[in-house]
N, C-alpha and C positions, 0 to 999 in steps of 0.2 A: 487527687491529693498527689499527682504523680509529680515528682521536678521534672519542669518542663527543661532546663537545662543538660538532663540528661538523655530527652530525646531528639533520634537524630534523624531526618528524611535521605535517604540514601537514594539517588537515582538510579534508574536501569540504565545502563551503556550499551552501547550498540559496537560490533567491530568496528576498527577503521578502516577496515577495507570498504565498508558503506562506504561513498563519497562517489562526485560527478568524473566520470572516468570519459575518455575521447574516443567512445563506441560510434558507431553509426547506429542513429533511433530507424533500425527497419522492422519496427513491432508502432503501429498507432496507438496498443494498449497490449498492457502486463498483467498476467495475476499468477500471485506468487503464493503458492501455502499448499496445502494437504487437500486433497479433493474427495472432502468429507461433505455429508449432506447438510449438517449444519453451514457449510459454506456458501451453499446455495450457487457452485460455477454454475448451476443451469440459468439464474438471472442474467447472468456476463452472456451468456451463449446467444438466449432469447433476445438478448438488447444487442446481439452481434447483425442479428436477421436482420432486424430494422434498421439500424446504421448502413447495413451492406446498399441499401436503397439509396440512402443518399449520396454515401461516402461507397462507391462502387471498389476502391481499391483497398478496403479496409484487410488490416491484418491486425491479428491479433494473437497471442501465445499464452497459453497455460502452460506455468510451470509447477510440476511438481506431481505425484503419484496419490492413490488410494482408491478406498474399496467403491467409490465413485466414478472412476475414470470410464471403465466401460460403458455404463448407461450415457454418462455426458457424451462419450465420442460418437456413438447412437442417436443422441440426439442434438448435436453438430451436422449428422450426415443427413437426417429425416430434414432438418430445414434449409438442407443445400450450402452448407457453411465446410465443406471440405477444404477449399481453396481458401479460404480466409481466417479458419482458425487452427493453428498447428498445437498439437497436445507434444509437449515437450519432454515430459516426464521429470522425475528427479533431478535437481542437478544441485551439487555442490557449492558453486560458486555464483549464488544469488543475485550477489553486487554488479555482476555482468548485465544479468537480464535485466534487471532494473534501469541499468544504462543504455540498454538496447529500446526500451521503450520511451515513448511521448510522456504517458500519462500511464497511471498503475490504477489497479481496482477491485476493491474487496465489496464482496453483498455477504458476509457472515451476518447470519440471525443472532449470534451472540461473542463477544468474545472479552477474555479476562483485560488484558493489556497489549492489544494489538502490534506486535512488535513488527509483523511484516510493513505497517504505516511507516512506524520510523525509519523503517530499514530505508521504503522507498524516498521517503523526504531526507535523508539524510543522502542518500544520492543525487539530491536533486531533481526530484520528478515528480509532479504533483498526481495528488492522489483524489478516485472519486468513491466515497466509501459509504455504509450503511450504518446509521446513528446507534454503535453497539459498544457495549463496554464504555472504555474511558477514554472514546475516539474523541470526544469534544476536548479532553486536555492536549492535545497533541495536533486536532486538524483546525483549522480557522477557517470556516466556510466564506467562502470569495476569497480568499488569502492563499494557503499555500495547497488549497484542493476544492474540494464539495462534499456536501455531505447528505446524503438521501435517507429522508425517515422510514421509509419502508423498504427494507430490505429485497423482497420479492418486487418490487415493481422497474420491473424490467424496460417500463416504455419511459420513464421519468430516468432511470440509467443511461439509456441510448438519447433522450434527450440534451443530456447534460454534457456527455459524452461526444454527441456532434457539436455541441455550442465550442467544444473547447477545439476539437480537432480542427471547427472551422476558422478559430480564432486563434493563430499561432502567438500571436504576441500576447493575450491572454495568457496561453500555458508559460510562455517567457516567463511573464511577470509572476506568475505562482513559481514557476521553478527558484527564480529569484529568492523568494519570500521563505521558500524552504529552507532553503539553506542558513536563515535567521532563524527559525525557529526552535531549533534543539541543540541549542548550546549548553541545558542542563544536564544533558543525555550525553555529552561524550566522557571518555575516559578518566580526561582530567577531571571532571567535575564530581565522578566518583571520588578519584584519589585524594580531592579536597576534603570531600566529608569525612572520610575514613580518618585522615591527617588530623582533622580537628577531634575527632573520638579519642584516638590515641593520646591527642596534647593534653586532652581535659584529663582520662585514665590515670595518667602519668601526676598530674599535679596535686589529684588525688591519692 
């Protein structure tokens, strides 16, 4: 029974520094986020071990820090990936790191609103993500990225990542689509909603 004209949907906005930059794509895969158990970065590491057998030059950046870092570094070392995975640690300028990757990856068990996905798409970087949280509202499978049904399925992650990295034309297509996906998440969109709220309040 609430007046629907008093209900407004305020979209999330992303810092305008997240945009395509002319940086060298010196990483094939980039993960940006907290190194916590719920993020299942181990899935990405195990997938990299499979990818390396097909793409010997695979180069992965893990950007972020957290309580799982030591365990993840040990896992990468045990799989012989010291020369293929770099643990970058916390970085304030994550927009640069997205832009240095061809694709970004998320293997979270659960998320609310996956901001890292939006940040990546805003940079024009396609995503390979687990089916968690509201990701389906943002990522359109085989349009601006790929959605993996099981966050722990490192074999499926490896398969999809190999497919993308061996088809640069497909990555380019997804990248172009990224930039037309998030118009509603710009700061201008948020400002326009607030403008409407204020305008109606003044009228009343």
